[in-house]
N, C-alpha and C positions, 0 to 999 in steps of 0.2 A: 774466081768462080768456085774453085774447090773450097776456098775459105768460107764462102757463103753457104755452101752445102754442109760443111762441117758445123757451122754455127747453128743451122736449122736442125741438124741431127741432134746436137747437144740440148737444144730447147725442147725438142720432142721427148728425149729421154728424161729430162728433168721433170716435164709435165707428167710423163707416165709414172715416175717414181712418186710424185705428189699424189696422183690419183690412187695409186696402190696403197699409200699410207692412209688416205682418207677413207677408202673402202674398208681397210682393216680396222680403223677406228670405229666406223659405223657398225661393223659386224661385232666388235667387242662390246660396245654399248648396248646393242640389241640383245646380245646374249646375257649381259649383266642384268638388264631390267626384266628380261624374261624370267631369269632365275628368281629375282626379287619378288616379282608378281606371283610366281608359283609358290614361294614361301609364305606370302601373305594369304594366299588362297588356302593353303594348308592350315594356317593358323585359324582362319575363319571357320573352316570345316571342323577343326577340332573343337572350337568354341561352341559351335552349333551342336556337336555330338554330346558335349559335357554339360550344357546348359539347356535343360528341357523346358524351362518356364518362358511363357510369353511376356511381352511388355506389360500386358494388362495385369499379370500376376504380380509383377514388381510394383506397379502403381497401387494395387490393392494392398500389398504388404506395407508400402510407404504410408498409405492412408491410415492403416491400422496403427502403425507406429506413431503417427501424429496424434491420433485419438488417445492412445495410451499415455503419451506424454502430457496431453491436456488433463487427463484424469489424475495423473500423479500430481500435477501442479495444483489442481483443485483440492486434492487430499492434503497437500502440504499447507495450503491456505487455511483449510479447516483445522488442521492440527495447530497452526499458529494462533488462530482465533480461540481455540479451546484452551491453549496455554495462557493466553492473555486473560481469559475469563477466570482460569484458575488462580492466577496472580491476584486478580481483583477480589476474588472470594477470600483470599488469605489476608487482605487488608482490613483495617477497621472500617465500620460503617455505622454511623449514628442515624437512628430513625426515631420518630416520635411515637409514643404509645399512650393513647388517651391525652395527648398534648393538645391544648386548646387555648385560644385567646378570647377573652370576654371584655367588651367595652362598657364601662360605666360612665355614660355620657354626662350624667348630672354631676359627677364628681371629677370629670376630666381625668379618668383613671382607666388604665388598661391592665388587665390581669392575665398573666400567663401561668398556666398550671398543667401538670401532667408529668410523664416520664420520658426521658431520653435514654434509649437503649443502644448498646453497642452490639449489632447483630453480625459484625464481621468475625474474623478469625484471629485477630491480634489486638493488642492493647492500643487504645487511643489516648494520647497525652494532650495536655493543654486544651481540653474540650471547652467550648463556649457556644453561647447563642448570642446573635446580634438581632435585636428587635428595631425595626425602622417604622415609625408612625408618621404618616403624612397628615398634617393638620391645616385646616383653613385658617387664614388670618382674617379675623372679623373687621369689617369696615374697609378693607383694601379694595382699591379699584384701579386697574382690573383685578380680578381675584388672584391672589397669590397664596402660596402654601409654605409651611415651615415643616421641616423634617426633624423629628425627635428620635435620637438614637439611644438605645439602652444595651450595654454590654453585660452579659450574664455568664460569669465564670463557673464552670462545672468541674474542673480538675481532670483527673485521670479516670477513665472508665475501662475496666478490663472487658475482654470479649465475653458476651453473655450476661453482663451486668448492666445496671441502669442507675440513673440519678434522678431524684424527684425534683421538679422545679415548681416553685411557688413564688412568682416575682411580679410585683406591680410596677407599672410605668406611668408616671404622672405627666400629663401634657397640659396642665393648667396654665403654665407660663407662655404657651404658644399662642393663646388668645382666640382659640376657636374650636369647633367640633372636629372630630376625627373623620378623615376622608377615606384613607386606606392604610393597610399595614402588611408587613411580611417579616418573617424571621429566618435568618440564615444560620447554618451550623458550621462550626469550625473544629478541626482537630489536627494535631501535629503541625500547628502553625499555618495551616492553609484552609481554604474554604472548599468543602466537598459536600455534594456537587454544587454547581452554581444555582440549581433550582432550590427555592426555599423549603425548609422543613415544614413551614406552616404559613398560610397567607390568607388575606380577606377574600 
C-alpha cells in the first residue's frame, strides 16, 4: 500500500515538473515574440516618419521615369538615323542631268544622250550605265520578246564632276519594234540604287 502511494506521489511530482517547464517555455516564447513585434512596429513607425510620400507619388515618379526612358530611346534612334543619313551623304551618288533616251524606230536605233553627275561627297570608280531594251519578236506566236543589253563604261567620276554620254544602241537584229527600256547605273562594282536612272 505504501509502495502504491509512493509511486503515485512520484508521478504527480514528475507531472508537476513537466507542467512547470512547459509554462516557463510558453512564457519565454510569448516574451520573445512580444519583443520582436515591438521592434517591427518601431521600424514601421520610423519608416512612416522618414518617408512622407504616398504610393501615388511613387507611382507618378515611376511613370515619369518610364516616359523619360522612352524619350531617350527615341532620341537615340533619331541620332542613329541621322548618322546613317550622314554616311550616305558622304558616299558617291550618280544622277542624270539632261539624260534622255530617244527611240529612232525606222532605224531600229536607240540613242542615249546627256550627263551623268556625281552629286555625292566622294569619288565613284568603275562607273557605268547598263541599258536594257525589250523588243518584240516579229511573227512570233504567242508574242515573245528579246532583251538587248548595252554596257556603257564611264570610268571614274570625282564628286561634283560629270561625264557626257552619247551612245547609240542598235536593236535591228532583234527583229521587231521597241516595247520598253530602262537604264541602270553602277559604281564601285555595284548597282546603286536598284531604281533605274532612266526608264520608258
